[in-house]
N, C-alpha and C positions, 0 to 999 in steps of 0.2 A: 372415435376420434381421442387422443392422448388431451387430457383437460391445460386449459392455457397457464404458460407457470405466471407466480403472482410474484410482481417487482413491482418494489417500492421505492421510495424518494422519501427520505426523514429527512428534514432540512433543518441543523440547530442552529440556534442563532450563537453570537458571539457570546462567550463565557466572560465573566466579570475579572476587571484584572482585582489584586495581582493573582496570576493562576496558579495556582499548585493541586497535588493528588486529592486534597481535601476538597478543596474549594471547587473542583470539577467533578466532582463525587455529588457532590450536593446541590451541583447544578444538572449533570446530565444526566444521574442515574435515573429518575422520575421519566426522562421520556424515552429513554433507548429502553430501560423495563416495558415500559407502557408497549412500545415501538413494538419490540420481538413479541411480547405475548399477543398481539393481536395479528403478527404477521407470521405468526406460526400455528393460529388457529384456521387463519386464513387458507395456509397452507395444508393443513389436516383436512380441511371442508374440501377441499379441491381434487385433493392427494398426489398436488404434482409439487414440484421442486420450488422454491423461493430463492429470489435476487431481493436485497436489499443494499440499495446505495446509500450512504450516509456525506450530506453535503457538510463539511467541517469548516467553517471560518477558521484561517490560518494564522497564525501569531506575524506581524509586520506587513499584511499584505491589504493594507489602506489605500492604495491605489491600484491600478489595471497591472494584471501580473505579470506581463511582457516588461513595466518599468521597473520592475523590483528584479534589479540583477546582483545584490549582495547575496546571492545564495547558499556560498560557504558563513558566510560570518552570519544567519539565520540559522543555520542549519541544527545545533545544538539546542534552539528554543522551540523549533518547530517537529524535532522529532523526539523530544521529552512529550511536547504537546498530543502527539499523534499515538505513540504508545501508552501515554495515560490512558486516552481514549480506548484504545482496544485493548487495554489490560480490564477495564472497568467492562468489556462486552464481553472478556474470554470469562470472569466471574458469572457476568448474567447469566452468561450460557451452561456455565459447569454448573449452577447453583438450580436452574430450570429446567435443565436435561433438554437443552436444545440442543439437536445436532447440526454442528458446522460441518461435516464430511458425510457423504453416503447419497443415496437418493433422494431421499428426506430433508435435505440438510439445506440451512439456510445462508446461502453466500453472500457475506459481508463483505463490500469494500466503501472505506471511507476515503472520500473525495477531497482532497484539498480546493476550499473554495478564499477566491480573495473578494470579500464583502467590505465595502463602507459606507453602512446606515446613515453616514450624514451626506455623503454624496450625491449632491443633485441626479436625479433621473437618468436626463437627458445626456449628461454627459457621462456617465457610467453607461450607457446605451451605445454611444456613440464610440468612446474608448473600445468597449467587447466587440462590434463591427470590425473594427482593423486590426484588433490584435493577433498574431498568430500563436502556434502552438506555445505555450510556457510552461507545462506540466503543473500549475496551478489553477484553476478554470473560474474566469470570472461570471460572475451570477447570469449575465444577460447571456453569454456563451450555453452555459448548461441549460437556462431556461427554452432556448429553442434547439437544443439535443434532440432530434427524432430517437428518445428511447421509448418502449411500449409500456412504459410507467402502469399500471393499474390501481394505486394507491400512493398519492402524496399527504406522507405525517408533517401535520403541524402542531409546534410546540404552544400550546394554549397562556400565553405570555406574550404582555406588549410587546415584546424584540421578537418572539418568533410570529407574531401575526404581520409586524412590520414586515417581516423577511417573506412573508407567501406573498403576502399584497405585490411588494417589487417583481418576487420569481413569477408570478401571476400575470402582473403587467407586461413584463419582457416576453412571456409564452405568449401571451396573445398576440402581439407582433410579428414572431415567427408562425401563427400556428399553419399555416398553408405550407411548412415542411415538414410538420409533425407527424409522424407514421403511429400505426399503431389506434389500441381504443384511448378514448378520452379517460382520465384517469377519474377516482373516486377522491375528495379530501376528505383525511381523516384527523382530527384533534387528539394530542396525546397531554398527558399533564405536562405542567412546565416544572422546572424544578426550584430551588431558594438561590437567589443571587445575592452573595456574599463580598460586598465590594466595600474597603478602606475608603471613607471620603478623603481625598484629596492623593489616594494612592494611585498611581497610573501602573503601574506593574514593574516586572522587570524591565529592565532597557535591552530591547535588541543588541545595543553597540557593546554591552557590557559581555558578551559571551567569547570563549576562544577563537571562535573561526572568525574574527575580526581581525587577529592579525595575521590570519593568511595572505598572500599577495595576490593568490588566484580566487576569484569569487565564483567561477563556473567551471565545467570542464566540457571537453568534446569527447570523450571517452571513459567512460565510470564503466569500473567490475564489480560484482560481486559473486558471490559462487558458493555450494553446499547440495544437499543431498535435493532438498528441495520434493520432498514426499509429501502427497496429502496437505496442498498448502495449505497453511495455518497463518495465527495474527502475526507470527515474528517473522515469515515469510512476506506476507504484505507489507510490514512493515518497512522491513530492508528493501524491497522492490520499491517502492513508492520514494525512497530517501534518496534510494538510489541515482529513480529518474528525475528526482527533484534536483540534481547537480547538474543536470544538462543546461546547456545556456538557455534562456530564457528569448523565446523569437526564433532560436534554431536560426544565426545567419549563416551558418554553413553546416555540411553534414556534421552529426552528433550519432553515437552508438552507445547504447547501452549490453554490454557483455554480462551475459549470467554463465555462469561455470556449474553443469551439472555433473556431480561426485557420480564415478561409474568403475565397473573391473574392481580390481581386490578392497580398493578404498573404502566399497559398502559392507566390507565387513567387518570394519571398526566399529559398523553400528547397533545397537541394539535392536534384535528382530529383522534383520536385514534383507530376510527370504523374501519377506512382503512387499520390499520399496515395490512401486510402479515402474513397470517399463518408461523409457528415459523419453521416449516421445511424448509417452501420457505426462508428463509433469514438463515439456517444454510446453505442450498445448496448454496444460494449465497456466503457466506463468505467462503467455501472450495472452490470452483470453481478460486473466488480473488486468495484465498491464493496460490493454485496450480500456477496462471498463473506468478505470482510473486516469487515463489521461487520452483518450478519444473523445474530442466531443465538436460541436456547433452542427451545422447543418450537413454537414458531409458523412458526419458522424455513422451513417446507418451501414454504408460500404463497407464491411471489414476488407484490409489490403491483400493482397496476394502475399502467401511466402516464396522467398528465394534462397539457396544455399549462400546469400552472403546475410540472408536474415529478415524478420518483415519490417518494413516501414509502418511502424505502430501509428503515426500522423505524420505529415509532413516534414522531411528533413531529420526526420530519429529512427534509423535501425534497432531493433533488440534482435540482437542473437544468440541463441541458449547452443552452448557447445559440452557437449561430454568433452571430462577431464578426469586421468588417473594420476592427477598430480593432486599431492595434497597441500600445494598453495595453488591450485587453480588455474585462469591463466595470468595469473599473475606475473610468473616470469618469464612466459613464453610469446608475450603479445609486447613487441617495445614502443608500441603507438599508445599504449594503456596510461591514464592520466591522475586516475582516481581509483580507489577503493573504498568498498562500503562493506564495513564487517560487525558482527554483536563484539559485545565488551569484551569478553572472553576469549576471545581470537589476538588480540593485540600481538601474542608473541609470534605470531606465524605470519602477520602481516612485517614484524621487524625483519623474519626470513626472508618473503617476497622482497624485500629494497634491499637487504644484502647480496641475494641473489641478480637483481638487477644491476646492483654497483658491480660486480663482476662482471656481468656484460655492458658495464659501459652505457647504460639506459639512464635514463633521467627518470630518478624514484616516484613511488606515486604517493600522492596526499592522501592519506588515511582517515576517515570517517567514520565512528564510533555510533553505533544503535545499543540503548539498552533492551534490557530483557523483557520479554512481556508473559506477564507470571496470571495465574489462574484467576488470580479472586482478593480479597481483602477479609474472607472470611475465616474464623479458626482452622477450618478446615481445608481451606484451598489457598490461603495465602502463601507464597512463595515457592509454588510450583509453575515451573516453566509449562509454557504452552510449547509441544511438542509433538514429532507424527510418533515418535516410540510406542506409545501406548495405543494408538489405533492400530499402526501395525500386529502388535501383540493379540490385540482384537480379533485380528483376521487370521491370525493363525492358530489362535483358540475356536475358530469359530472353521476353520478347513485342517481337518489332520494332516492332508494330503503334504502341505506347506510346512507343517508343524515341526521344523529343523531346531536341533538346539539353536538356543540363543546366550549369543560369547559377546562380550565388553570387553574392550583390551584398552590398552594405555593410550595418551596422545601419539596418532602416528607421527607425527611432527619432530618426536623424538628420535627419530629413528629410520624414517626414510626422507633418501636422498630426492633432491629435487631432478623429476624426469625433466629429458632435453625433448622427448615425441611432443609432435603437433597437438594440439589440443582442436579436435573433430568437431564442426558445425553440424548441428542434427538437421537432419533431412525429413521434413515432414511432408 
């Protein structure tokens, strides 16, 4: 009988303002390091894979998540915060050789959390009971979600203990809906909280997104190879979903273009890229892990050719694309595009192509690079899939084709006129 997977939940208390990479590092590195060490040891003991959900309080979300409607305005701060935490985790995994892919991997997923420690308990619970899906989960909703967590990791500090006390109280109210075994509570080290007196941190009103006319979008796209889902992919997917309308008053969709065909040859070690269906399933599993909460979250929604309704009102559709600009020039209904900072020129080409078709231009949102860590050996190394593919090629001589890296395809490939095919799972 296979061993039961180890499934942990780390409850991170809010980081003190002002939030910066250095203050986040001293506040969050100790609990993250301790949790990963303990989870890795548990997984090695059982010989099973492990999952770590990390609940991360989100800047600007001090009231019920569905009431926070200015998503475009908050995008810059939230993505910077999320990227900084994923970068810390990437560094810890690299320095300690914790695998993030493969049969013994730790599948790490950061959940954006709406949490206000000063809000009365009853008010928070009442708001959460009536909250529709919002891309950011309220603490009471997270607590009653029937996930089979085996371990809850609690940061041993005053804010960490207060957060767990609230979580546990909310969970007790919804315990009849919970499935799976009860969890074990594990204390992990707290970090150093650095906060300047009288400094409330950067204002969420000062970010460039505040100048945008629209604050959420009913159709958001991103694209890439998405091979062997890593922290950079997870950042992009989470932030793309973040822009969808909170509360989902109307049907919304997240379109993920998956590079296929000749375009794959532009990537290093392309012979080892996972099959497109495998990549699509990994994307949908991840998005389910960071978006699907509440008492009905135990039931996985069915897949249809139009995509998977990951939460009520929100459909995720993975599409094959051999177009260097993804679905952006092929879908008139798209409204926003999320992409890496280094791909800004591609976004300009996408909007030029849409202008030629007399379509509305896409609002473009950039995410930063997730690097491996801050040590001298790891600093500045982009987290990516190419090195993982090279490892596969070295271990399987039958796949060991020449590795070719060519220039930017956007410089010489004309935008395709063909349809972008949905992936039939």
